[in-house]
C-alpha positions in Angstrom: -4.8 4.6 47.7 -1.6 6.3 46.8 -0.7 6.7 43.0 2.0 4.5 42.0 5.0 6.4 40.7 7.7 5.6 38.1 10.1 5.8 41.1 8.1 2.8 42.7 8.2 1.0 39.2 12.1 1.3 39.4 12.6 0.3 43.0 10.5 -2.9 42.4 12.6 -3.8 39.5 15.6 -2.8 40.8 16.7 -0.3 38.1 17.0 3.4 37.9 14.1 5.9 37.0 15.6 6.9 33.7 15.8 2.9 32.8 12.2 2.9 33.5 11.7 5.8 31.5 13.8 4.5 28.6 11.3 1.3 28.7 8.1 3.6 28.5 9.6 5.4 25.6 10.5 1.9 23.8 14.1 3.0 23.7 15.6 -0.6 24.1 19.1 0.1 22.5 21.1 -0.5 25.5 18.6 -2.5 27.6 18.8 -6.4 27.8 15.6 -8.8 27.8 16.1 -9.7 31.5 15.9 -6.1 32.4 12.8 -5.3 30.2 10.9 -8.2 31.8 11.9 -7.0 35.5 10.4 -3.7 34.3 7.3 -5.3 32.6 6.4 -7.6 35.6 7.0 -4.6 38.0 4.6 -2.4 36.0 1.7 -5.2 35.8 2.4 -6.1 39.6 2.0 -2.4 40.8 -0.7 -1.4 38.4 1.4 1.7 37.1 -0.1 4.0 34.6 2.1 6.4 32.8 1.4 10.4 33.1 1.0 10.9 29.5 0.5 14.6 30.2 3.5 15.1 31.7 5.4 13.1 29.2 3.6 15.0 26.5 4.9 18.5 28.1 8.5 17.3 28.3 8.4 15.8 24.8 6.6 18.6 23.2 4.3 15.8 21.6 1.3 14.1 22.8 1.5 11.2 20.1 -2.6 12.0 19.4 -3.8 13.0 15.9 -7.0 13.7 15.0 -9.3 12.9 12.0 -12.2 15.0 11.2 -14.6 13.2 9.0 -17.0 15.0 6.7 -19.6 12.5 7.3 -18.9 9.2 8.8 -22.2 7.6 7.3 -20.2 7.3 4.2 -18.3 3.8 4.2 -15.5 5.2 2.0 -14.8 7.7 5.0 -14.9 4.8 7.4 -12.6 2.8 5.4 -10.1 5.7 5.0 -10.3 6.4 8.7 -9.7 2.8 9.6 -6.7 2.6 7.0 -5.4 5.9 8.9 -5.9 4.3 12.7 -4.1 1.2 11.5 -0.9 3.3 10.6 -1.2 5.4 14.0 -1.7 2.2 16.0 1.5 0.7 14.3 3.3 4.2 15.0 2.3 4.6 18.5 -0.1 7.4 18.0 -3.8 7.5 19.3 -6.2 8.8 16.7 -9.3 10.6 17.7 -12.2 10.4 15.1 -14.7 13.4 15.1 -17.7 13.5 12.8 -18.4 17.0 11.4 -21.6 16.0 9.6 -20.8 18.1 6.8 -21.6 21.3 9.2 -18.7 24.1 9.0 -19.4 25.5 12.5 -19.1 21.9 13.7 -15.9 21.2 11.9 -14.4 24.6 13.2 -15.2 23.4 16.7 -13.6 20.2 16.3 -10.4 21.8 14.7 -10.2 24.3 17.7 -11.0 21.5 20.2 -8.4 19.2 19.1 -5.9 22.0 18.8 -6.3 23.0 22.3 -5.8 19.3 23.2 -2.3 19.8 21.5 -2.8 16.9 19.1 0.3 16.6 16.8 -1.7 16.9 13.5 -5.0 16.4 11.7 -6.2 14.7 8.8 -9.3 16.4 7.5 -11.9 15.8 5.1 -12.7 19.3 4.7 -16.1 21.0 4.2 -14.3 23.9 2.4 -15.9 26.6 4.4 -13.3 27.3 7.1 -10.7 28.6 4.6 -9.4 31.4 7.2 -9.0 28.6 9.9 -7.2 26.3 7.0 -4.8 29.0 6.0 -3.8 29.7 9.7 -3.1 26.0 10.3 -0.9 26.3 7.0 0.8 29.5 7.8 1.9 28.1 11.2 3.3 25.1 9.7 0.9 23.0 11.6 0.7 19.4 10.4 -2.1 18.9 8.3 -3.5 16.5 5.3 -6.9 17.0 3.4 -8.6 13.9 2.4 -11.2 13.0 -0.3 -11.7 17.0 -1.1 -9.6 19.5 -2.2 -9.7 23.3 -1.4 -8.7 25.7 -4.0 -6.0 28.3 -3.4 -4.5 26.7 -0.6 -0.9 24.9 -0.6 -1.8 22.1 1.6 -1.1 18.1 1.4 -4.2 16.8 -0.1 -5.3 13.0 -1.1 -8.0 12.7 -3.5 -9.3 10.6 -6.5 -9.6 11.2 -10.2 -13.3 12.0 -9.7 -13.6 13.9 -13.0 -11.8 11.5 -15.1 -13.7 8.4 -13.6 -17.0 9.9 -14.1 -16.1 10.8 -17.7 -15.1 7.2 -18.4 -18.2 5.8 -16.8 -20.6 8.1 -18.5 -18.7 7.4 -21.8 -19.2 3.9 -21.4 -23.0 4.3 -21.0 -23.1 6.4 -24.1 -21.1 3.8 -26.1 -23.8 1.1 -24.9 -26.5 3.4 -26.5 -27.7 5.5 -23.7 -28.8 9.2 -24.8 -30.6 10.3 -21.8 -28.1 10.0 -18.9 -29.2 11.4 -15.5 -27.1 12.9 -12.8 -28.2 13.0 -9.3 -26.2 14.6 -6.6 -26.4 16.6 -3.4 -25.7 20.3 -3.2 -22.6 21.3 -5.0 -20.9 22.6 -2.0 -17.6 20.5 -1.9 -14.9 19.8 -4.8 -15.7 15.9 -5.1 -19.4 16.8 -6.2 -18.4 19.8 -8.5 -15.6 17.4 -10.3 -18.2 14.5 -10.8 -20.6 17.0 -12.4 -17.8 18.1 -14.4 -16.8 14.7 -15.8 -20.6 14.0 -16.5 -21.1 17.3 -18.6 -17.6 16.7 -20.4 -18.4 13.2 -21.5 -22.2 14.4 -22.7 -20.6 17.2 -24.6 -17.8 15.2 -26.0 -20.2 12.7 -27.5 -21.9 15.5 -29.6 -25.1 15.4 -27.2 -26.7 18.4 -25.3 -26.7 18.7 -21.5 -30.1 18.7 -20.4 -30.4 20.6 -17.2 -33.4 18.5 -16.3 -31.7 15.4 -16.1 -29.1 16.9 -13.4 -30.7 16.4 -10.0 -29.3 18.6 -7.1 -30.7 18.1 -3.8 -30.4 17.3 -0.1 -30.8 13.7 0.8 -34.3 14.2 2.2 -35.2 16.0 -0.9 -33.9 13.6 -3.5 -36.8 11.0 -3.8 -39.6 13.8 -4.6 -36.9 15.3 -7.0 -36.3 11.6 -8.7 -39.8 11.5 -9.0 -40.2 14.8 -10.9 -37.4 13.3 -13.1 -39.1 10.4 -14.1 -42.4 12.4 -14.7 -40.8 13.9 -17.8 -42.0 12.9 -20.9 -38.5 11.7 -21.9 -37.3 9.7 -19.2 -33.6 8.3 -18.3 -32.6 5.1 -19.5 -29.6 5.4 -17.1 -28.7 7.1 -13.8 -25.2 8.2 -12.2 -25.6 8.5 -8.8 -22.8 10.7 -7.1 -22.4 8.7 -4.1 -23.5 6.0 -1.8 -26.1 8.1 0.0 -27.5 9.2 -3.2 -27.6 5.6 -4.4 -30.0 4.5 -1.3 -32.5 7.3 -2.4 -32.4 6.2 -5.9 -32.8 2.8 -5.0 -35.7 3.5 -2.8 -37.4 5.2 -5.4 -36.8 2.5 -8.1 -38.3 0.0 -5.5 -41.4 1.9 -4.7 -42.1 2.4 -8.6 -41.4 -1.3 -9.4 -38.4 0.1 -11.8 -36.3 -2.8 -12.9 -32.5 -2.3 -13.1 -30.8 -3.9 -16.1 -34.3 -4.2 -18.1 -35.7 -0.4 -17.9 -32.8 1.3 -16.5 -29.0 1.2 -16.0 -27.4 2.5 -12.7 -23.9 3.8 -12.0 -22.4 4.8 -8.5 -19.3 6.6 -7.4 -18.5 5.0 -4.3 -17.2 2.1 -2.0 -20.4 0.0 -1.0 -19.7 -2.9 1.4 -22.8 -5.0 0.3 -22.1 -4.5 -3.5 -21.2 -8.2 -4.1 -24.5 -9.1 -2.5 -26.8 -7.2 -4.9 -28.6 -9.3 -7.6 -29.3 -5.9 -9.3 -27.0 -5.1 -12.2 -25.3 -1.9 -10.8 -21.8 -0.6 -11.6 -19.6 0.9 -9.1 -16.7 3.2 -9.2 -14.5 2.2 -6.6 -11.8 4.3 -4.7 -8.7 2.9 -3.3 -9.5 3.7 0.4 -7.0 1.8 2.3 -4.2 3.3 0.2 -5.6 6.8 0.3 -5.8 6.4 3.9 -2.4 5.0 4.6 -0.8 7.7 2.4 -2.5 10.2 4.5 -1.3 9.1 7.8 2.3 8.7 6.2 2.3 12.3 5.0 0.8 13.6 8.5 3.8 11.4 10.2 6.3 12.9 8.0 5.2 16.4 8.9 4.9 15.9 12.7 8.5 14.3 12.5 9.7 17.6 11.1 10.4 16.1 7.3 10.9 19.1 5.1 8.8 18.1 2.2 6.7 20.6 0.2 3.1 20.3 0.0 1.5 18.3 -2.7 -1.9 17.0 -4.0 -1.7 13.3 -4.5 -4.6 11.7 -6.8 -5.4 8.1 -7.0 -7.1 6.3 -9.7 -10.4 4.5 -9.1 -11.7 1.7 -10.8 -15.1 0.8 -12.5 -16.7 -2.6 -11.4 
């Protein structure tokens, strides 16, 4: 079967090829409803599929953007990606989502692959380990926005939340409730979010006139977390509260507490910094620091869209406030 062309559509609709081209590019300023309907019916009847590659070469745009998520298992990352995709859908952009697994090498491959496919821009949850690659994109004025994490010494659009301040306030609240032994549980300090949240914790403890106990700061990978938490609870002085730095850490903490029969609210208080979809279903008294994921995702998409459309706006870091629930 021969491939249906734009000329075939034009002939069937009784219009010129340029009119069909205007229709496909959503340029309806001088097109009547009757003409639009005839073209629509011709496309459907003939089963015409536009050649997006040829069109992108002509327009020097692919109408595709890439989203490189550090770790898609975080619900917060999924929420942001959904908000970005919603924006793209409304603006006739196609979003390609890639999961880097917090692996700099994987992130590098995705950046190179997406740029080779000539996507119009990238939204990245950066691992922070591909600085030369990041700098090259900025130097080339390639549209890019960083989300959730910031990279030092790089002049790039970034969307983050107030990690240090929100953690400080949450730990301060625990101290005001009488807690003296507050543990902080986090994955290795390889990205800005974890570093900033730990900074908020140490700041709150120090401002309260208390000593920061290094034994109460657990830094470990997810597979190692449970054994590290067990060591924490084997100390002579045990924590009365735990600050879990994100949702994956929370799951490790909850698994340990369930195995040991430790009751939340009675023996231990728990705060987690992350958006948890099942939070309202939990009977256990847990406090959550919730980030405005939808607003952050929408802002990231808007900033990328402005860059793609050559808006001459200087890079800026946008800090969104989180709230405790």
